[in-house]
C-alpha positions in Angstrom: -3.7 13.6 -35.0 -1.5 16.4 -33.6 -3.9 16.9 -30.7 -3.8 13.2 -30.0 0.0 13.2 -29.7 -0.2 16.0 -27.1 -2.5 14.1 -24.7 -1.1 12.2 -21.7 -3.7 9.5 -22.1 -2.3 8.6 -25.6 1.3 8.2 -24.2 0.1 6.2 -21.2 -1.7 3.8 -23.6 1.4 3.6 -25.8 3.5 2.8 -22.7 1.2 0.1 -21.6 1.1 -1.5 -25.0 4.9 -1.3 -25.2 5.3 -2.8 -21.8 3.0 -5.7 -22.8 4.9 -6.3 -25.9 8.2 -6.2 -24.0 6.9 -8.7 -21.4 5.6 -11.0 -24.2 8.9 -10.9 -26.0 10.9 -11.6 -22.8 8.6 -14.4 -21.6 6.9 -17.1 -23.7 4.3 -17.6 -21.0 3.0 -14.0 -20.8 0.5 -14.1 -23.6 -0.8 -17.7 -22.8 -4.5 -18.1 -22.1 -3.8 -19.4 -18.6 -1.7 -16.4 -17.7 -4.2 -13.9 -19.1 -7.1 -15.7 -17.3 -5.2 -15.7 -14.0 -4.5 -11.9 -14.4 -8.1 -11.2 -15.2 -9.3 -13.4 -12.3 -6.9 -12.1 -9.7 -7.3 -8.4 -10.5 -11.0 -8.2 -11.3 -12.0 -6.5 -8.1 -9.1 -4.0 -8.3 -10.0 -3.3 -11.9 -13.6 -2.5 -11.0 -12.4 -0.1 -8.2 -9.9 1.5 -10.6 -12.6 2.1 -13.2 -14.8 3.8 -10.6 -11.9 6.0 -9.5 -11.1 6.7 -13.1 -14.5 8.1 -13.7 -14.1 10.4 -10.7 -10.8 11.6 -11.9 -12.0 12.2 -15.4 -15.0 14.2 -14.1 -12.4 16.5 -12.6 -13.1 15.9 -9.0 -10.1 14.2 -7.3 -12.0 12.7 -4.4 -9.8 11.1 -1.8 -12.8 9.7 0.0 -13.4 7.1 -2.7 -10.1 5.1 -2.2 -10.5 5.5 1.6 -14.0 4.0 1.5 -12.9 1.1 -0.7 -10.0 0.3 1.7 -12.4 0.3 4.6 -14.8 -2.0 2.7 -12.0 -4.4 1.7 -10.8 -4.5 5.3 -14.4 -5.2 6.6 -14.8 -8.0 4.1 -11.5 -9.6 5.1 -12.5 -9.5 8.7 -15.9 -11.0 7.9 -14.4 -13.8 5.8 -11.9 -14.7 8.6 -14.7 -15.3 11.1 
């Protein structure tokens, strides 16, 4: 347990949980099904990209080319959808 309290990931998780609880306490609509569905739907692509970058960071190789390639792919998709 002492090792867990020393890890940055533990405190990041606690901060996210505390932030969710604070938002739920301040707004009655935060934990509604509609809001959670909208959050999941709107941020699905960014979540997938973040999970991929997370794996790269955990592996110890901070690779700047991954975010650059995703930005280029997103830009290309937007250009294709507008035509």
